[in-house]
N, C-alpha and C positions, 0 to 999 in steps of 0.2 A: 499544571502542563505546563513544558517548556517550550515558549514559542521566540526565535528569532527575526528579527523584524530589518527589512532592507532600510536603508537610508533613503534612496531612489524615492521619486514620486510620483504617482499613477493609480489606478483600482488599485485596491487590496486581492491579493490572490492567497489563499492559501494553501501550503504545500504539503504532503505528507508522505516520507519514504516508507519503502519497506520493513521487512525482518532483517535485522542487523545493519541495514541503511543508515544514512547520515540525513543530517536537514538539507544539508548542498546538494543532495541527488537530482534534484529539479534545475540546479542554475543553470544547464547548458540548454534547456529545454528552453526555457524563461528569459536567457541571453537577448537582448536588443527589444522584449517587448514593452508594450507601456503597461507593467504593471509594477504594484508593491508586493515584492514578495514576503509574506511571512509562512516561515519555515518553523514549522512544528517537530519537534523531537518525541517519538513514540515513548512512551513509558517501557524502563527498563533497557532504556538505552542510553549510551553515551557514557564517559567514564565514569561518571558520577549520576548514576542510574536512579529516575525518581520512579515511585510505586504508589499504584492510584488503587483502591479499592481491593474488592477480592473477584470482580467478576468482567468478564468482557463490557458489558452494558453501565459498570463503573465508571467506567472509562470515557464512553460515551458520553453519558452527562454530563463528567467533570469536564470535559472539552464542551459540551454545550454552553456551561455555564461560564467559559471566559470568552466566548467570543462577543461580540458589543453589540451585532446585530445581524441581517443576513449576509452570507458570503458566496463567493465563487471559490472554488477548489481542484485541484487536482491532486491526483492520490496514486500509488503504485502497491499493489497485492496486499500486503498485511497492514498498510497504510488505506489504501483502497474500500476493504470493509470495514474500517474504523468510522471512514468517511460515508459507505451506507447505514451502518447503522446510526449515524447523526442521522441520516438522511427520513431516516426510518421512525426512528422515538423523537428526533425534533425537524419538522418536515417545514418548520420556520426558519430554520438557521441556513438554509440550503437554496441560493437561486438557482445557480448552474454546476454541473461536474464533470469534471474529466476524469476516468476511472481507469485505472491500467491494469490488466490481467485481477480483476475482479471477482469475486463468489459469493453468492450469497448464503453459505452455509449447506450445512450437512443435515441429514435427519438420521433417524432410528440406527441401524448396526453400522452405516456407513459413516456416521458423525462417533460412533461407540470405538471402532479403529482408527480412526483420524485423534482420538483422544488418547488411546494408548503410541502411536506414533510420537502425538505431540512429547509426550509424557518422555520417550524414548530418548527423543532429541535433547530435553532437559537433561536427562540424566546424563546423557553423553556427553553435553557442553560441562557439566560441572564436575564430571571425573576426568574427561579426559583434558580439558582447560582451551582457549576461548582458540592459539593457535591450530590445533589437532581441526578444531569445529568448521574454522575458515578453510582450511583444507578441504574437508568431505562433503563443507556445503558446496561450496563451487562445482564439485564433482557430481551433483544430482544430475538425473538427463534431464531435469527441468529448466536447468542452464548450458546444455550440451551445446545449442546454438552461440553462445559467449566465446565458442573455442578459437572465432575465426579473427574475432577483435584482436586489435592491436597489446600488444606484450603492456605496453604504458598502461592503456585501460584496465587489463586483469589484474595490474598489481597495482595499481590507486585503489580496486575495487577491493581486493581482497585486503589493504591497508584501512579502509575505513571497517569492514567485516573485523578486525582484530581492534579497532580503537572501541571497543565494550569491554564489559564485564561479563565473565563467566556466570554470574549471579544472575546479572540484569538480566540476560538473554534467557537463562533459563527459567527467570520469572514470565519475560513477554511470553516464550512460549507455552507459558502453562495458563496463563492470562488471556491471549491476544490472538492464541495461536484456532484457525480454522476450528480444529474439534470444540473450541469453549464460544467461538459465537454462536448462540440462538441463530436458527435458519430462519432467513426473511424472505425465504420464495413467496410465502402467502402477502407477503407485505406490499410486493412491490407495485402492486397496482393500486398504495394509495400514494406512494411518492410525487412532490410537489416538484421538483427539482427537475431543468433540463436537462439529461443526464447524455453523456457522449462515453460509449462504451469502446477504448481502444486494445487490441491484440494483436497477437504475434501471429500471423499467417502457420506457423510450424509448432505452434503451441496448440496442439490439436483439440486437450480437454477443455483449453478456456475459451477455444472458439464456439466447442457448441455450446459452453456454459453461456456464454454471450450472445448467442443466438436465441437463447431460451430465456434470457431476462430481458433482451429486447421484446420479444413477444407479451411480455408482460407489464413493463416500464411504461406508463403514460406517455411520458416525453422522452424518448430515448432515440440514438441513432449509434449503428456500431462502423466503427473503423477499424480494417482488418489490413493489417500491416504486412507485406509480402518477404517473406525469405527472413525473418527472423522471429524469435521466442520468447519466454513469457517476459523478458525483460527490457521491453520498447523504448523505457527512459532510456536506458544506457545504450540499446545496440541501436537504437533507430530515432535519436534525440529531435531529428527537423519533424519526423511525423507527429509525434507527439504535440510540437510547437504549433506544426499544420492544424491540429484536431484543437488546441487552444483558440487559435486565432480564428477558425470558421464558425467555433462555440461561443464566441465572445458578441 
């Protein structure tokens, strides 16, 4: 699994981007912090995408095998779900985590419905191509609050989404999508790491999820960031930086 290491000194911090994101997605957040950024590129991403295993947990286990010891991490959305899987399956690998817009998964018909949703997107990406995907994905209601951001920020994000292959993102959707991950709700009580759950106040679904997770995680806190939506890393990097510093 591709990891890009910062030349800076400091405490190592594993950073994981979201679906169709890039390893540098957290750079604005960690700029100026005394950390050595270890940027993970998720499988299925980048111009030459890597494919690992056949299940969500194959990716988790591959990541655990590459970590030299217990780590601190910060992760967003799809990356946060991978991070949560790491904490559940390999609890000794994570000391503390800042998770932005995370879900522990779905059960039953909700999971089956999400699998169908994931598959529709995977086929759309393959059939319509990466440019059409980038435009359609940006139009999801989940990201409506981002429309207030400066044009340059939105253009940079669109370019980041286009810097993938259609085949790679379709693979990621089929293997790392919410419908493909196991439900980790019942496993939250056994997570050993200190966890900070960061959520945008406008992201109603994930505000509720964070509250429910906080009731089950043994060592957790919730940071609700006003006036932003799902991607707090993009919309309010200072709030994410504060969460990292507070959790240190």
